[in-house]
N, C-alpha and C positions, 0 to 999 in steps of 0.2 A: 267661492265662497273665501271673502278677505280675511286672513285670520288676525286675531285681535292682539295687540302688543304684550300681554301676558304670556300668550303660549311662547312668544320667540323670547319673552324672558326666560323663564325655564329652558331654553333649548340654549340660551346666552349663559346659564348657570352651568349646562352640560359641557359647552365649549370649553369657558373658564376652568370647570373642574379637570375637563383632559390637559388643558393645557399646564394646569397644576402639576399634574400627575407625569408631567413628560411624555404623553399619548401622542401620536400624529393624528392631525387632523384628517379623517378620510374623505371629507368633504372636498379635498385639494385633487382627488384624483379624478374628479368628474368633469367632463367638459361642457360645454355650453350650449344653452337649448336651441333645440331644432325646432323648425316650423313644418309643418304637414296640414294638407288638407286633401284629403281623400275620400272619397264615398265607399260603403261596404262593397260594393258589386268590384269597383275597380281593386281594391286592394288584395280581392279574392282572383283577379282574372290573372290567368297564365300570363306570367312574364313575357315580355318582347326581345329575343335575341338583339336586337337593332339597338337596343337599349342599354346593351352589357360593355364596357370598353373598360376592360380590367388592364392599367398600361405594365407594361413588361418592366421585370427588375432583374437585371443579369446577376445579381446577388443573392436572390431568394430561391434558394432549392431545398429539396428533401431527398430523403435518400429514403427506398421503399424495395422491398422482397416479392416477386411474381413467382410461383412456383421454384423456388430455388434460386433465382436470377436476381440479384443485386442491381437496381440502377438509381441514376443519380436525374432526378428531374426536375424542371423549373414549370411551376405551375403557377405565376405570379400574372401570367394573361390566359390563364386557361379558365371555363367556366363549365360549372358543373350542373346537368341537368339534374332535377328532384323530381320523379313522381311518384303515386303510390298505383300500384300494379293490382289487377284482380286476383284473387287466389285462384291459384290452377286446378283443373280435376284431384289432381294427387291431394290438395289440400281441402278437399271438401268437407272434410270431419271440421275443419277450424274456424270455416266459413260461419260467422253470425254468434259463432261461442264466446261465451262470457265465463273467466275463468276467474275463482276467486282471489287468487295469487299468481303473481310470477311463477314462483315455483311449479304450479300447476301448467301454466302455459309452456312454458321450458321442458317439462316434460312429454307435453304432447309434440312439440316441435322435435323432438329428437335429436336428429344427429343435424339438423339444417342450420344454415349460415345464420347467426344473427348477430347485429349489433347494439352497442348501447344507444337505448334511444334518450329523448331528455326526462321523459316519464322515467326511466330507469336510474339517471342520475339523480333524479327527483326522488326517486326511494331511496336513494342511500343518504338522501339529505330530512327528509320528513322527519322519520323518528328521531334523528340527531335534535331539529328544532324543537321537537315536541320536548326531547327530555333536556335540553338546555332552558329551554324557558318554565319547565316544572322547576329545573334545580334553583334558576334566581328567584322563583318563587316562593320555595322554602328557604333560600339563603334571605331574602327580603322580609321574610315574614317576621322574624326574630332574630334578627341581625349576626346570623351565625358565619364563624369561620371569617370573623373582623369586618364582615358587610359594612357598609357605608350606610345603608337603611334597614331600619327596625319598624317595620309596618305595625306589628301588634302593642309593642311599647308607645310608640305616638298613639294610636286609637284608644288604648287606654288611659294616657294621659289627658286625652283631650277630654274623654269621658269622666274622669275624675274631677279636673276644673270643670267642668258642666254640672256634675251633682252637685259639688262645692257650692257653686253660685246660684242654684236650685234651691239648696236649703236657707239661703242668705233672700233670696226672692221668690219664693214658692208660686206666686199668683202671676209671675210672667210667662204667659202663651208661648213666647217663641222660646225661652230658655228651657221651660218643660217640654216643648214639642223635640227640639235638638236632643236634650237628656234622652229621650224616646227612640229618637233616631238611634243615636249612637250605642245604646244598650240594646237595640234590637239587634244591631249589627254584633253586638259582643256574643249575644245568645245564639244568634242564627251562626257564627263562627265556632259558637261551642266552648270556648275558652276566655277567662277575661277575671282579673284579678283586681277589679272595683266594684263595689257591692253598690246597688242599685237602690233607691229607698221603696217601700212596699206599694206607694200611692203611681208611682210610674207601670206597678205590674201590666193594669188592664192595658193600657196604652200600648206597654212593648208586646204582648202577646196580640194586641188585635192588627200591630203591623207585620209581625211574623205569620199571622194566619192569611193576610191580604198577601204577602209574598211567596206565599207556599201555593197559595191560589193563582200563581202567575205562573205556569209552566214554563212558557217561553223565555222568561227571565232566570227561573228558580231553579230546574232542571240541569243539570250537571252534564258537560258536553265534553267533547275531546279528551285529552288527556289527563284533564281533572279528576276523571272518574277511576285515575290508577290507584289510589291511596286516600283514606278517609282526612288527612289533612290539608290534601291538595283540594279534596271536595270542600271542605269548611271554607277554605280559600274563597274558591268559588262562588258559592252561594252567598258570603259575606260581602265580598266587593262587588258582587252584582247588585246587592240590597243596596248597598253606600250607592251606586250609579245610578240608580230609580227613586231611591226611597222620595226624593224631593218632589217627584213628579207626582205623588200620591195628593191626595186631600185631606188634611185632618185637622180639621177647623179646632178652636180658632185661629191658630196659625198660619200664615200664610209662607211661603218657602223662604220670601225675605226678611220674616220675623226669625226663622231658623239661623236662617244665614249670617244674620245679624249679630246673633247671641254668641257661635262660633267666632267671627271676625272679632267678638271681642276678646275672646280668651286668645287668640293669635296676635291681636295686635298688643295685649300685656305679657305675651310669653312669646318673645323672640325666639327662644330655641325652638319652640313646638312649629314658629312659622318655617323656620330653617329645615326642621323635619320634614314635615309638611310638602315644603316644595321639591325637596329631595325624591321623595317619592313620587310626587308627580313627574318630575324630570326621567326619573327612571323608565316610568311606563311613556313617557312620550318618546324618549328612545326606542323603547325595545319593542313599541307598537309603534304609535302615532300622536302626534298632538291633538290634544282636546278638542271634541266638539261641543264641549257644555262650559258653562263658568264656573269657579269654584270660589271658595271665600278669598281664596290667595286673588282673586281679580277683585275682587272688591277692594282689595287692600291696595293692590298697585295700582288701580283708577283712581280710587278718590285720596291719595296720599297728601294732597292738598286742601282738602276737605277741613273745615272746621266740625266740631261735636264729637259725639260720642261714636261706636258702631253703629247702632241705630240710625242716627243722622247720616252716617257715610254710605251705609247701606241703602236707604232712600233716595242719594244721592247717584249709586251709582244705578239703581232701578229706573230713575227717569230720564238717565242717558239711555236706556236699553229697553224702550218701551215694546220691542218684541218679547221680550220675557214674559213666557205661561201664553202665550198665543200660538194658535196653529200656525204650524211652520215655522214659527221662531225660536230661539235659542232657548235652552234650558239652563237651570240652575243643580250643579251636581255637587257630593261629597266626594267622590271619585270618579272625575268626568271620564266616561268612554272616548275612546280615541277616534277620529274620524280616518276616514279614508277617501279615495276616487271614488269609488262605485258606492259608498254611501252618500257622499254629496251628490251625486248625480241624479240616485232615486229621491233623495228629498226635493231635489229641486223640479224633476220630473211628477213626482205626487203634489206637491202644491199648487205648480201649474196643472194638473188634470189630464198629466200625458202619461203617466206610469200604468200602463197594460202592456197584455203578451207575455211576453219573455223576457224577465229583468237581466239575464246574463247575455240574451242577445243585443239588449239594449244599451249595456256599458262595452260589447266591442264592437259595435256599431259608433258609437260615442269616441272611442279610443281610435279606430282608423278615419274618423272624419275630422280629428283632430278638435272634437270639442273639449276632449280631457287630454290633457300633457301629464304622463306620466314621470316627467324628466324631476327628479326628488327636488324640493324646496328649500329653504337655509333650515328650515324648522321640520323638516322630515326625519321620518323614523324608520327604525328595519325595515318594518310593513310597506312602508313606501318604495325602499329599495329592493324589496323583493318583488314587488310589482313593476320597478323601473326594468329589472331583468325579464319579466314576462312581455314586455311591449314589443319586443324584437321578432315575436310569434306572429304576432298580429300585422305588423309596420314593418316586414322583413327588410323594406327598400331603404330602411332607413339606418341598416348595420353597416358594419364598415366591410363586411365579405356580402354586400348586395352585388357587385361588378363579376363575383364569381361564382354563384349559384343562380341558375334559372329554372325558378319554381312555377309548376306548373297549377291550375286552378285544383288540382285534385290535393297536391301535396300542400297546397296553403288552406284549403281546408283539411287535412288533418293539423295543421299547426293552429287552427282557431280550436279545436279538440285538446290538443295539448295545453294551450292558454287555459281553458276552461277547467281542466283537470288540476294542474299546477294550482291556479286560483283558488280553486275551491280547498285544494289540502294546506296551501298556505294561511289562508284565511282561517281555516278551521284552528290550527296551532293559536293564533289569535283571537278563538272564539269569545275569551272573557271579556276581553278587553276592548275589542271591535263592536260598537253602537250599532297538482297530472304525465373446374381443370383445365390446364392447359397439354395441346401434345407436342411430341417431338418430333422436330423435324428429320429429314434424313441426312443433312449434310454435317459438318462437323461443329458447328453452331446450333446452339438451342433457342429457337424462334418461340417466342410467348406473346400473349394476348395481356396487354395492360389494360386498366379499369381505375376508377374511383376508388381508390384504397379508402376505405373510411371506417377509420377504429372507431366513430363516435357519431351521432348524429350532428352533422357541421354546422352549428350554430355559435359560433366562436362568442359573440355578443353576450349573448344570454349568459356563459358560463363565467366572462370576464365579469359582467354587472352583478353576478351572483357571489363572485369572489371579493366584490366589493362590497358588498352587502355584509357579507360575514364580516371582514375588516373592520366595518362600521361597529357591528355587534362586540367585536374583542374589544375595542378602543373604548366602548360605550361602558361596558360591566366593569374595564380595569377602572374605568374614571368612578363609577357610581358605587361598585363594592368593593373596589379594593384587588389587587392582582393576587393575594394569597388565598382571597375566597376563591378565587379560580383554580387557583392550583390545589386547592383543599378541598374541593368536593367534586362531584361526578355527576352525568347527566343521571336522570330518572328512567328506567325502561317501563314498558307497557305492565309487566307483572309486578312492578311496585321497588324492585333492587335496583341497584347501579350500577353503570356501566364501569370496566374493570380501568379503565385511564382516567385522568383527572382531564375537568370540564376546560381546562386550558391546552391540555395537550389534544384532546378531539376537536377543539375549535382551530388549533393552528394548521392542524392534520387538513381538516375539510377545508381550509382557506388555500393551503399548498396543495391539495388535490383539485380545485377550481382552477386555480391559474395553471396545472399543468393541463387540465380538459383544454382552458382557453388557448395553449400554446398548441397542445396536439391538433386539435379540431384546426386549427388557424393553417397550420402547416398543410394539412389534408388536402386543404382547396386553393393553397396559394396567396393567402393573407399574410402580409408581415405584421409582426404583431406590435400594439401599441400600448406600451405601457410607460407610467410615468416615471421620473428620476427615483423617485421613493420607491416604486413598486420595485423597479430592476434592483434598487440597493437592498432593499429589505425581503423580496419573495424568495430568492434561491432559483433562478430559472430553471437549471439543471436539474436540481431534485426534484420541484415541481412536476417535470418533463417525465421524469424516471417514476415518481410514485402513480402519476394518471397512467402511465402505460401499465404500471404493475396492477392498477385496479381493474383498468378494460381487460386485462387477461384473465383476471379472476370473477367480475363483477357478478358472474352467476352463482356463486356462492357465497356474496356479502349477505349477512343474515339480516339488515336493515332491508336490503333491496328485495329481500324473500320473504318479509314480513307482509301481512294483508293491508293494501293501501284503501279498502274500501269504509268511506265516513261520512259522515253526515250532518250539516246543521243548517238551523233556520237564518236567514238573513234579513226577512222584513216580514212585515204584518199587516193586513187589513183590518184595524180594529172594527170597523162599521159592519164589514163582510164576514167576521169571522173565521177569517183563512189567515195561514201564514206562507212563506214562500222558502222551499226547502231548495239547497243544491247539495248534490252528492255524487260522489264517484262508487258507481255501481258495482266494476268489476276492470277485468285484464282482458283483452283483447289482440288480435294479431295483424299486423299489416304487411305489405311488403312495398318495400323500398325499390326504386328501379333509379337509378344513378348513373349517369352516363356523359360523355363529352361530346358537343354538338360540335359537327364537321367545321375545321377552321378553329377552333377554339380548343385543341386537345394541346395537353402539354408538350413542353420542348423535352427530349432526351439529350441530357448533357452528357452524360458515362452512362454505358449499355455492358461494360466488361465483356464476358465470353456470349452474351448472348444476345438476340436484334428481336426487335417488336414485330410480329406477325399482325398484330391488329389491335384497334382500341374498342373494347366491348361495354357492352351496360355492366354491371356490378347489381344484383339483385337480392339483396339480406333482407331476412324478417325482421322486425320490430315487437318489441312491448308496448303498448298503449293501453289508455283506459278508457272507460266508459264512461261519460256523465251524464248526469239527469238534473233535471227541474221539476219540481211537484207541489203543489198547494197543499197543505192539511188543516185541518181545524186547529183553533188558536188553541182550544180548551184541552188538546191531547197534547201530551208532554212528548218533548222531543226526544226519540228514541238514541240511546248511547250505541256507543260502536259496536258493543256488542250483540245489543237488541238489532241495531241493523242489520248486522252482517249474518244472524240466526236467521232474519227475515227473508233477505236474499236467499241464502241456503234453499228456504223452504218453496222459492221460486224459479221456473226454469228460464223465464226471457223475463225480457225489460218491459215489455208490457204490463204481464205480470204482476213484475215488482212495482211497479208505478200505480197500477190499479190498488195493490195493498198497502201502500204509503197513503194513497190520497182517501183511502178508509178509516185512517188511521190506525193502520197493522204498526 
């Protein structure tokens, strides 16, 4: 879908604000777009060793220790083969077991060797993402801590102006309907300083009742259930997103839009505040998938006439408005996403059937969807770009150094599903996973791929850059003082002990460190921009990563319950909705080895010698995903409700059946 220039104008506002704030533009660190055409079967086929040609780089060495013996190795021309092994007889109790948390899985694994999977890394990120987004919502709600966005003040000002104009023109149907829409938002949000005329009470109540009868939109999901204020923000904003899709005669959506366009045209300070609000969400999640009153203003700046005439001109230029599969109007447009665009195209062409998640994966692997961030992409697009490497590992810089089997690629697909579901849930409101000693004087030891973390450097690098984007965005949109003065929200409603600015900087440093550590473990030369090298602090980042890897099994965020569920689409005629869920934690065993002829070169071995190159077979904690359909008239379960339901069912099939039955 080609995005309207008004979306780009809000991004232009963001870029200008970044520049004015002295912030670095994180878009500079992204590379050029790559081309890929690949079938799903090709994407999951076992790699061919003959396709791997990593060049030897004599300067790229790494120091590793095996059984107390230090070695300097050069892995630049080495290839690490990754596969998934069947759980052996001694692991019989683990096979097929679904754990509620990683803490339970760690206890069951006992003293077995475990490495941090990408799911574990994401386990440290997901609670932070939720807490960051929650903290930003609260800052932006009232302009707290010097934030440059004050949503409640904007909505109250718009409602106050609409009420004043309604008192002058009480028979204007569009003005009356717009008043009722924003008054309903104030009532749903639970707080407003504006008095609404009694004659609007019936229209307001009917809107609130209609909204409450639409559980897929009105039921609070994700972190928004943590506090009453977040619940109110979620419900009010969801109402503003979809209010114009309702039918409240005699006013059409364009009549209501014209009323607000008139206010904004006369009140430039409100127009600016509105633009700042939409710009924040365009960056924090993604650009809008619907038109707002600002689009009418920007598109018809050359048109003559009042707001109604300008809105009519806008409508004539967009005959798709209000049509099936057409673009909508919205007071607070929901954000787009690659999967939403795909599902909409498929539904409108009658192609959406079966498993939407598999359809998304197939589209990415075939090249139908390119996840490379666009100029106007927000945080969500950048998070998905980090996940792309799991479906298209051959596009990553580490491709020549990894030989992936079909089984391991299947594992990567499941990782993509899990991380996508958890990433999307954060944005749920805004969007529309021993050696032996020899007998001689020299110790002889076995060497193996010593992997401190699941070795996908591109994932960690792109994720780090996504956080750098968010840091720049929030500093520009809310002010650096706001980030220094607030902390992320936790699931129990309390706040983290560190300021949001500190935690965000820590996460960026950790992810850059994981990139450096994982790249070194498979012989990939780090590829950081000059700006990154100047600002990241490479040594500190690597040290932070190694410290975290040594104790990730005690990270409170990693040990939190990862189970989530959210609706992603619905079939209005069929009366069903599609849900994606992370149902629990399971255990896999990795097999990592060096194919013959592709082993690392031993540069220094000290007092030890190499006996042999052997496989490394650590365990990993991954996640089980689930896609189900449920009746649309059944409210989406909250996290707590879903987790309680999962606890009552011992198998995935039982949980699926309970969910599909509306449990």
